[in-house]
N, C-alpha and C positions, 0 to 999 in steps of 0.2 A: 870772168870778173865776178866777185861776190857782191851781195847786196850792200854790205857795209862800206864798200869803197865808193859807191855812188851817193851815199848820204853825207850831208855836211856834218861837221863836228858838233855843232849846236844840237842837231837832231839826234846824234848819237848819245849825248848826255841825257836827253829826255827818255830814251828807250832803255837806258841802263837798268838792270835789275838789282834787287837787294836793298838793304837799308844802310844809311850812313851811321857813323859812330854816334852822332848827336841823337838821332832817332832811337837808337838802342838804349842810350843812357836815359832818355826821357821815359821810355817804356819801362825800364827797370825802376826808376823813381816812382812812377805811378803804381806799379805792382807792389813795391815795397810799402808805400803808404796804405794800400788796401790790406796788405798782410798785417801791418801794425794795428790797423783798425779792427781787424778780425780777431787778433790776439787779445786786444783790450776788451772787446765784446765778450769773449770767452771767459776772461778773468772776472768781469763784472757779473756775468751770468752765474758762474760758480759761487761767487760770494753771496748773491741774492738767494740762490737755492739753499745754501747752508743756513743763512739767517732765517729764511721762512720755515725751514725744517725745524729749527730750534724754537721758533715762535709757535709752531703747530703743536709740538710736544709740550711746551709750557701751557698752552691753552687747554690741551687735553688733561693735563695734571690738575689745573685749577678747576676745570669743569667737574672732574671726578670728585674732588673734595667738596665742592658746592653741592653736588647731588647727594653725597653722603650725609652732609649736614642737614639738607632738606628732608632726608628720609628718617632723621632722628625722631623717635616717637615721644620722648619726654621733654616737653618745652621747658620745664623748670630747671632741668639739668643741662640744658644746651650750652649755656655760657661756661659753666664749670668744666664741661667736657672738652669744648673746642677753643676757648679763648687762649691766646698766646701759645698755640700749638705749633711747634717747629719740627719739620721732618727734612732730613738731608738724605738724598738718594745716592749711596755709594755702592758701586759694584752691580747696580741694576743694569740689565742689558739694554733697556730702552731709555730710562730716565736718569742715567748716570750723570752726576754733576749738578743736578737741580736741587734747590732748596725751596720748600713750601712752608709758608707761614700763614696760619689761620688765626684771625681775630674776630671775636664776637662781642658786641656791645648792645646792651639793652637801652632803649630810648629813655633818656634821663629826664626829659621834660614832658612826658606823656601825662596829661592830667587825669585820665581815667583808665580803668582796666579795658575799656572797649577799644582803645587805640594803642594798646601795648604791643610792641614789636621789637625784634632783635635784628640788627644789621650784621651780617657775616661777610667778611672780606678775606679772600685768599690771594696771597701775593707769591709769585714765582720769580726766583732769581737764579742766575748762573748759566753755565753751559752755552756760551755763544749767543745769548740773546742780548741785543743792544741796550734794552731798558727793562726794568722789572715789569712783569705783566700782572695785573690785578683784576679779579672778578669779584663782584659783590652781589648779594641777594638779601632780601628782606623777608623775614619769617614772622608772621603774625601769631599772636597767642591763640591757642586752640583748646 
């Protein structure tokens, strides 16, 4: 006689090996939900990396122009040189698709020459950045 013939039927059901169909379906549903969540995370991660890369390039482009303006030696020609200056980067291997606008304005309500200054604002648009990026600096008369 075998061991299974001495066991009652209720006991045999408890000893049974394997998984039921319902258990397999529940496991597949749980794993599917995890995979969908992982795929969504990957999509959002790629989007954020792309956006931050565009913002970094735009910030570099704006900083480059602000530093160029700050290095300008002739204060009296600063506005005529840089006001309403627009540059579009086409075919550039790094900054392709960006547009840079530089505006310079002298303080119009400065009462004396001792507090004369020029405000320079550089605005970058284009190439996958969600909003225009602007950087400003103030240059005092020297």
